[in-house]
VOGU-447635 format. One record per residue (C-alpha): x, y, z; residue in three letters. Coordinates in steps of 0.001 Angstrom, whole numbers, plus 500000, padded with zeros to 6 digits. Example, Ala and Ser with C-alpha at 12.3 -4.5 7.8 and 13.67 -1.06 7.14 Angstrom:
VOGU-447635
SEZA     px     py     pz   r
SEZA 512300 495500 507800 ALA
SEZA 513670 498940 507140 SER
END
This chain:
VOGU-447635
SEZA     px     py     pz   r
SEZA 510687 478453 486662 MET
SEZA 513741 476482 485596 ASN
SEZA 516789 477806 487479 PRO
SEZA 518990 477061 484460 GLU
SEZA 517155 479481 482181 THR
SEZA 518287 483065 481723 SER
SEZA 516401 485938 483295 ILE
SEZA 515059 486999 479882 ALA
SEZA 513686 483486 479303 GLU
SEZA 512453 483156 482869 ARG
SEZA 510230 486221 482557 TRP
SEZA 508607 485474 479225 ASN
SEZA 505059 486665 478498 ASN
SEZA 503488 483561 480006 ARG
SEZA 505452 483837 483257 ALA
SEZA 504720 487548 483471 LEU
SEZA 501009 486953 483000 PHE
SEZA 501070 484239 485694 SER
SEZA 502640 486771 488073 LEU
SEZA 500373 489693 487201 LEU
SEZA 496814 488378 487195 TRP
SEZA 496876 487036 490776 PRO
SEZA 498517 490285 491922 LEU
SEZA 495741 492354 490365 ILE
SEZA 493034 490256 492011 ILE
SEZA 494876 490231 495328 GLU
SEZA 495371 493994 495414 GLN
SEZA 491745 494675 494533 MET
SEZA 490633 492280 497263 LEU
SEZA 493018 493957 499718 ALA
SEZA 491104 497195 499254 VAL
SEZA 487866 495381 499965 THR
SEZA 488914 494892 503603 VAL
SEZA 488817 498650 504218 GLY
SEZA 485855 499184 501908 ALA
SEZA 483821 496529 503732 VAL
SEZA 484329 498334 507045 ASP
SEZA 483281 501646 505510 THR
SEZA 480232 500239 503708 ILE
SEZA 479013 498205 506668 MET
SEZA 479462 500923 509296 VAL
SEZA 477671 503402 507009 SER
SEZA 474461 501865 508363 SER
SEZA 475461 503249 511788 VAL
SEZA 475759 506814 510498 GLY
SEZA 478026 509268 508680 GLU
SEZA 479976 509885 511892 TYR
SEZA 481014 506176 511818 ALA
SEZA 482112 506447 508174 VAL
SEZA 484180 509507 509050 SER
SEZA 485746 507809 512091 ALA
SEZA 486775 504680 510190 VAL
SEZA 488208 506767 507348 ASN
SEZA 490212 508945 509741 ILE
SEZA 491828 505955 511455 ILE
SEZA 492321 504128 508171 ASP
SEZA 494458 507087 507099 ASN
SEZA 496594 506690 510227 ILE
SEZA 496717 502912 509914 ASN
SEZA 497629 503234 506257 ASN
SEZA 500605 505342 507311 LEU
SEZA 501873 502382 509320 LEU
SEZA 500832 499805 506735 ILE
SEZA 502863 501678 504154 ILE
SEZA 505825 501879 506535 ALA
SEZA 505637 498117 507159 PHE
SEZA 505219 497489 503451 THR
SEZA 508291 499623 502756 ALA
SEZA 510353 497458 505112 LEU
SEZA 508911 494411 503384 ALA
SEZA 509928 496001 500090 THR
SEZA 513518 496231 501318 GLY
SEZA 513453 492546 502190 GLY
SEZA 511760 491601 498922 ALA
SEZA 514393 493463 496883 VAL
SEZA 517256 491750 498726 VAL
SEZA 515610 488315 498468 VAL
SEZA 514685 488738 494780 SER
SEZA 518234 489813 493911 GLN
SEZA 519645 486717 495643 TYR
SEZA 517117 484615 493731 ILE
SEZA 518173 486285 490481 GLY
SEZA 521783 485479 491402 ARG
SEZA 520744 481867 492150 ARG
SEZA 521827 482011 495802 ASP
SEZA 518986 480318 497780 PRO
SEZA 520973 480013 501022 GLU
SEZA 521382 483776 501337 ASN
SEZA 517821 484438 500162 SER
SEZA 516526 482270 503047 ARG
SEZA 518791 484051 505498 LEU
SEZA 517585 487445 504231 ALA
SEZA 513955 486309 504609 ALA
SEZA 514510 485609 508309 ARG
SEZA 516245 488954 508822 GLN
SEZA 513195 490669 507351 LEU
SEZA 510907 488835 509780 PHE
SEZA 512949 489940 512798 TYR
SEZA 513044 493575 511630 CYS
SEZA 509310 493989 511025 VAL
SEZA 508348 492198 514239 THR
SEZA 510539 494422 516399 PHE
SEZA 509448 497685 514769 ILE
SEZA 505740 496795 514742 SER
SEZA 505771 495994 518465 LEU
SEZA 507122 499484 519159 ILE
SEZA 504460 501061 516921 MET
SEZA 501734 499081 518667 MET
SEZA 502851 500247 522110 ALA
SEZA 502921 503898 521032 ILE
SEZA 499462 503690 519454 ALA
SEZA 497892 501971 522461 LEU
SEZA 499286 504527 524888 LEU
SEZA 498712 507678 522809 LEU
SEZA 495784 506909 520497 HIS
SEZA 493653 509932 521445 ARG
SEZA 496540 512473 521457 PRO
SEZA 497633 511167 518047 ILE
SEZA 494158 511697 516610 ILE
SEZA 493977 515239 518035 ARG
SEZA 497478 516046 516771 LEU
SEZA 496741 514934 513232 LEU
SEZA 493111 516008 512854 TYR
SEZA 492569 518762 515410 GLY
SEZA 489162 519128 517003 LYS
SEZA 486588 516617 515786 LEU
SEZA 482913 516326 516561 GLU
SEZA 482484 514275 519800 PRO
SEZA 480761 511287 518189 ASP
SEZA 483429 511107 515458 VAL
SEZA 486242 511377 518019 MET
SEZA 484868 508653 520300 ASN
SEZA 484280 506226 517441 ALA
SEZA 487727 506962 515981 ALA
SEZA 489419 506335 519357 ALA
SEZA 487728 502939 519691 ILE
SEZA 488635 501876 516143 TYR
SEZA 492240 503067 516551 PHE
SEZA 492838 501293 519898 PHE
SEZA 491514 497912 518776 ILE
SEZA 493192 497868 515352 THR
SEZA 496517 498946 516905 ALA
SEZA 496639 495583 518686 MET
SEZA 496963 493903 515288 SER
SEZA 500008 495884 514087 TYR
SEZA 502538 493055 514639 PRO
SEZA 500316 490595 512762 PHE
SEZA 499754 493103 509983 MET
SEZA 503500 493721 509654 ALA
SEZA 504370 490026 509649 ILE
SEZA 501723 489234 507053 PHE
SEZA 502947 492061 504789 ASN
SEZA 506542 490833 505090 ALA
SEZA 505623 487211 504423 ASN
SEZA 503434 488166 501461 ALA
SEZA 506367 490141 500033 ALA
SEZA 508516 487011 500268 LEU
SEZA 505999 484962 498298 PHE
SEZA 505897 487649 495623 ARG
SEZA 509701 487889 495518 ALA
SEZA 509851 484281 494382 VAL
SEZA 507031 484886 491889 GLY
SEZA 504356 482983 493850 ASN
SEZA 501579 485561 493584 SER
SEZA 498865 482894 493452 LYS
SEZA 499307 482063 497133 PHE
SEZA 498972 485692 498243 THR
SEZA 495876 485990 496053 MET
SEZA 494366 482953 497786 GLN
SEZA 495109 484570 501136 MET
SEZA 493349 487746 499977 ALA
SEZA 490264 485713 499031 VAL
SEZA 490276 483995 502416 LEU
SEZA 490691 487198 504410 ILE
SEZA 487806 488858 502568 ASN
SEZA 485469 485936 503224 ILE
SEZA 486400 485953 506924 MET
SEZA 486171 489734 507132 HIS
SEZA 482744 490043 505548 ILE
SEZA 481370 487209 507677 GLY
SEZA 482762 488517 510958 SER
SEZA 481703 492076 510131 ASN
SEZA 478148 490919 509458 ALA
SEZA 478083 489099 512786 LEU
SEZA 479630 491869 514891 LEU
SEZA 478157 494979 513225 ILE
SEZA 474687 493776 512231 TYR
SEZA 474163 490747 514473 GLY
SEZA 475664 491927 517766 LEU
SEZA 475119 495636 516984 LYS
SEZA 478711 496564 517950 LEU
SEZA 479096 499175 515192 GLY
SEZA 482618 500626 514874 VAL
SEZA 483880 498355 517664 LEU
SEZA 482711 495307 515720 GLY
SEZA 484489 496475 512564 ALA
SEZA 487719 496971 514515 ALA
SEZA 487573 493532 516178 ILE
SEZA 486856 491856 512846 SER
SEZA 489784 493573 511121 THR
SEZA 492235 492729 513918 SER
SEZA 491252 489056 514136 CYS
SEZA 491577 488601 510376 CYS
SEZA 495085 490089 510397 ARG
SEZA 496142 487732 513182 MET
SEZA 494851 484646 511375 ILE
SEZA 496557 485579 508087 MET
SEZA 499916 486184 509783 ALA
SEZA 499781 482780 511491 ILE
SEZA 498885 480979 508244 ILE
SEZA 501792 482499 506302 THR
SEZA 504273 481725 509100 ILE
SEZA 503189 478078 509117 VAL
SEZA 503504 477773 505334 VAL
SEZA 506915 479452 505173 LEU
SEZA 508420 477326 507949 THR
SEZA 507340 473970 506494 ARG
SEZA 509619 473854 503420 ASN
SEZA 513229 474178 504526 ALA
SEZA 514595 474138 500952 THR
SEZA 512485 476982 499568 SER
SEZA 514460 480155 498748 PRO
SEZA 512047 482084 501002 ILE
SEZA 511846 479543 503845 SER
SEZA 511569 480779 507436 LEU
SEZA 512625 477383 508774 PHE
SEZA 514714 477809 511930 GLY
SEZA 513071 481113 512772 LEU
SEZA 513191 480459 516522 SER
SEZA 517010 480269 516427 LYS
SEZA 517424 484017 516205 ILE
SEZA 520548 485026 514306 ARG
SEZA 520960 488599 513160 LEU
SEZA 523294 489218 510216 VAL
SEZA 524233 492877 510305 ARG
SEZA 525202 493099 506628 SER
SEZA 521848 491714 505498 MET
SEZA 519872 493835 507914 VAL
SEZA 521780 496821 506560 LYS
SEZA 520970 495837 502963 ASN
SEZA 517288 495489 503826 ILE
SEZA 517239 498826 505637 LEU
SEZA 519154 500563 502833 ASN
SEZA 516103 499962 500655 VAL
SEZA 513448 499773 503370 GLY
SEZA 514293 502936 505332 ILE
SEZA 514267 505339 502342 PRO
SEZA 511116 503634 501070 SER
SEZA 509574 503801 504534 GLY
SEZA 510517 507446 505029 MET
SEZA 509196 508329 501589 GLU
SEZA 505948 506439 502121 SER
SEZA 505509 507729 505670 SER
SEZA 506122 511324 504632 MET
SEZA 503662 510795 501824 PHE
SEZA 501032 509632 504283 MET
SEZA 501843 512459 506715 VAL
SEZA 501402 514918 503862 GLY
SEZA 498182 513187 502903 ARG
SEZA 496906 513377 506472 ILE
SEZA 497780 517089 506620 LEU
SEZA 495727 517679 503495 THR
SEZA 492936 515528 504949 GLN
SEZA 492760 517971 507861 ARG
SEZA 491231 520424 505405 ILE
SEZA 488002 518439 505117 PHE
SEZA 486843 518791 508764 PRO
SEZA 486899 522582 508245 VAL
SEZA 484022 522093 505791 PHE
SEZA 482050 519745 508046 GLY
SEZA 480954 516117 508090 THR
SEZA 479641 516326 504511 VAL
SEZA 483116 517040 503162 ALA
SEZA 484706 514363 505378 ILE
SEZA 482205 511720 504271 ALA
SEZA 482436 512697 500571 ALA
SEZA 486206 512422 500697 ASN
SEZA 485974 509088 502553 ALA
SEZA 483639 507571 499974 ILE
SEZA 485716 508866 497061 THR
SEZA 488837 507407 498655 SER
SEZA 487179 504013 499026 VAL
SEZA 486067 503923 495375 ILE
SEZA 489327 505186 493907 ASN
SEZA 491349 502792 496063 SER
SEZA 490294 499976 493723 PHE
SEZA 492146 501623 490847 SER
SEZA 495074 502586 493099 PHE
SEZA 495502 499028 494317 MET
SEZA 495215 497625 490801 THR
SEZA 498078 499914 489861 GLY
SEZA 499973 498717 492932 ASN
SEZA 499891 495192 491504 ALA
SEZA 502045 496318 488594 PHE
SEZA 504431 498092 490953 GLY
SEZA 504810 494897 492994 ILE
SEZA 505495 492960 489802 ALA
SEZA 508256 495433 488963 LEU
SEZA 509890 494775 492349 LEU
SEZA 510030 491038 491652 THR
SEZA 511000 491107 487995 VAL
SEZA 513444 494017 488021 VAL
SEZA 514934 492780 491309 GLY
SEZA 515730 489401 489778 GLN
SEZA 517043 490990 486580 CYS
SEZA 519353 493311 488519 VAL
SEZA 520473 490430 490764 GLY
SEZA 521539 488621 487603 ALA
SEZA 523120 491887 486328 ARG
SEZA 520963 491723 483190 ASP
SEZA 520066 495405 482788 TYR
SEZA 518784 494988 479234 ALA
SEZA 516157 492545 480533 ALA
SEZA 515289 494981 483358 ALA
SEZA 514610 497761 480837 LYS
SEZA 512600 495506 478548 LYS
SEZA 510411 494116 481322 GLN
SEZA 509844 497548 482855 THR
SEZA 508654 498966 479539 PHE
SEZA 506310 496012 479052 LYS
SEZA 504811 496227 482555 ILE
SEZA 504412 500016 482389 MET
SEZA 502550 499735 479079 LYS
SEZA 500106 497250 480616 ILE
SEZA 499781 499535 483650 THR
SEZA 498627 502509 481617 TYR
SEZA 496185 500498 479535 ILE
SEZA 494621 498957 482643 THR
SEZA 494344 502226 484593 LEU
SEZA 492793 504008 481619 PHE
SEZA 490109 501323 481295 ILE
SEZA 489403 501411 485037 LEU
SEZA 489160 505200 485099 SER
SEZA 486670 505219 482229 VAL
SEZA 484612 502527 483974 PHE
SEZA 484506 504446 487267 ILE
SEZA 483557 507682 485500 TYR
SEZA 480685 506045 483588 ILE
SEZA 479281 504222 486642 PHE
SEZA 480029 506957 489173 MET
SEZA 476441 507460 490363 ASP
SEZA 475594 503820 491183 PRO
SEZA 478984 503337 492849 LEU
SEZA 478477 506302 495179 ILE
SEZA 474855 505318 495810 SER
SEZA 476009 502133 497577 MET
SEZA 476966 504246 500591 PHE
SEZA 473530 505746 501398 LYS
SEZA 474689 509363 501501 LEU
SEZA 472791 512620 501639 SER
SEZA 472299 514382 498250 PRO
SEZA 474859 517071 499164 GLU
SEZA 477493 514486 500100 THR
SEZA 476701 512452 496980 HIS
SEZA 477232 515426 494651 ASN
SEZA 480477 516455 496336 MET
SEZA 481813 512888 496030 ALA
SEZA 480995 512955 492285 LYS
SEZA 483097 516103 491845 THR
SEZA 486039 514586 493710 PHE
SEZA 485778 511343 491760 LEU
SEZA 485774 513131 488401 SER
SEZA 489157 514696 489177 VAL
SEZA 490457 511331 490318 HIS
SEZA 489486 509550 487100 CYS
SEZA 491423 512001 484926 ILE
SEZA 494536 512148 487123 SER
SEZA 494603 508376 487606 MET
SEZA 494430 507562 483898 ALA
SEZA 497270 509850 482869 PHE
SEZA 499519 510400 485870 GLY
SEZA 499487 507580 488407 TRP
SEZA 501507 504919 486597 GLY
SEZA 504666 506965 486150 MET
SEZA 504474 508471 489632 SER
SEZA 503728 505340 491700 PHE
SEZA 504468 502163 489673 ALA
SEZA 507749 503150 487978 LEU
SEZA 509561 504054 491238 PRO
SEZA 509355 500381 492242 ASN
SEZA 511672 499582 489340 ALA
SEZA 514127 502130 490764 LEU
SEZA 513789 500638 494255 ARG
SEZA 514362 497133 492911 ALA
SEZA 517629 498360 491402 ALA
SEZA 518747 499898 494698 GLY
SEZA 517907 503519 493847 ASP
SEZA 515501 503925 496774 ALA
SEZA 517182 507064 498123 ARG
SEZA 516492 509005 494917 TYR
SEZA 512850 507898 495026 VAL
SEZA 512596 509198 498588 MET
SEZA 514137 512583 497753 ILE
SEZA 512007 513125 494650 ALA
SEZA 508803 512090 496427 ALA
SEZA 509521 514359 499387 THR
SEZA 510141 517382 497189 ILE
SEZA 506975 516776 495195 SER
SEZA 504833 516049 498251 MET
SEZA 505713 519198 500200 TRP
SEZA 506221 521697 497390 THR
SEZA 503267 520540 495278 VAL
SEZA 500632 518421 497029 ARG
SEZA 500576 519946 500520 VAL
SEZA 501338 523552 499549 SER
SEZA 499008 523551 496543 ALA
SEZA 496186 521965 498561 ALA
SEZA 496109 524876 501006 TYR
SEZA 496680 527400 498211 LEU
SEZA 493830 526084 496062 PHE
SEZA 491430 525467 498946 THR
SEZA 491790 528635 501009 PHE
SEZA 493781 531277 499117 THR
SEZA 492034 530726 495780 LEU
SEZA 488723 529815 497441 GLY
SEZA 488172 526563 495537 ILE
SEZA 487109 524717 498690 GLY
SEZA 487743 521012 499445 PRO
SEZA 488036 520231 495731 LEU
SEZA 491420 521976 495914 GLY
SEZA 492869 518959 497748 VAL
SEZA 492071 516678 494826 TRP
SEZA 493430 519152 492272 LEU
SEZA 496685 519361 494238 ALA
SEZA 496917 515574 494226 MET
SEZA 496650 515558 490424 ALA
SEZA 499466 518111 490179 ALA
SEZA 501620 515945 492438 ASP
SEZA 501141 512965 490105 PHE
SEZA 502556 514959 487197 VAL
SEZA 505596 516360 489018 VAL
SEZA 506806 513161 490684 ARG
SEZA 506166 511204 487477 GLY
SEZA 508569 513529 485653 LEU
SEZA 511225 512984 488340 PHE
SEZA 511053 509204 488019 TYR
SEZA 510690 509043 484255 GLY
SEZA 513809 511140 483684 ILE
SEZA 515814 509110 486225 ARG
SEZA 514890 505793 484626 TRP
SEZA 515581 507044 481095 ALA
SEZA 519050 508267 482060 ARG
SEZA 519997 504847 483468 GLY
SEZA 521642 506201 486625 THR
SEZA 520066 503327 488582 TRP
SEZA 522369 500828 486850 GLN
SEZA 525270 501965 489013 GLY
SEZA 523498 501126 492288 LYS
SEZA 524115 497977 494364 ARG
SEZA 521996 496240 496993 VAL
SEZA 523875 492955 497437 ILE
SEZA 527572 492405 496796 GLY
SEZA 528910 490533 493794 ASP
END
């Protein structure tokens, strides 16, 4: 993009398309990493599927927390880019790297020391084979937390400058490595869940190293990490990153905690319910992650627009991206609904588990098509403008008063069973979407500031 052009000209339809299509592919491929583990360990047994899904929920809690910190850095960097201040954008990029590295090392230490107590705390009593497999998968993947955090932060920097093609290429590479190493360790060496964990951890390490090398080579890039070894913390920039990252991290972490609490319902109904929920989560994650691509695009585009103080362009681009979001998610939901049976059949489930997964997936398709975009893509526009605290408050209210409470109400009080969890999720989409839609329409976000003038 020509730095002399205005923000409105910079993000024309062609530039927006060039940003979006690699993001969509990348996000769909990102889901494949978890899906590959689930599909490949399904040959070991349903207990292995359940174990991987349980730990993926815990790992996703940390992934989302790391991603939220990366979001804080991406917003700060994108606003400096929009303001045409590459020196400060490079400095902010290095501050982000230091923050995520430090925090991820602490998270790794906690997980390695307390992996079994954490599983028991979050999921209660599990069947012995599920518990043992989950403990193995948790311990090994915890070793990769720093690499996972660094890769997420570096990927956010590439997206902040609009270079989504590189992160897409990384997603392609990681999937090729992951499938190959999984095949070797799970099928060839017969390591089962252990093999899946080793494969995932090694892939994360390799991707983190690659992105560090690329970002340190070009000293003039607005997202360069050149000079990373000369540690220099700038309190004002760290504060700016955390002002967006901490509310986003708290919101995302509380969301995942609430999700885990609702996931505790499934073990009450046995391995069938756990496996059905796991398979449904894997399938629907493809539509979730496609939607995430549009949310990431909003961070970049709105962040640059707000950095340039062009609020009219921010509104215009948000409307355009949200329209594409809803069209895409509707098409995906219809596709999943039509091909539900063959999709579920890939996982070699018992007939009872298969039928339960179909019921869960039907609810997902409806709620995804009509409610997800406003509730999970639009808040990224608010975050990019510096309104992350409102997003956190609204999400927390909706999560605890709607999703968690309604899940237990529907499941146990009303006797709906495990389907009640998915119905509560749909209700949560509607409520939080209303919170964000009203906030954006009122324009309150225009008074927020992330970086100084």
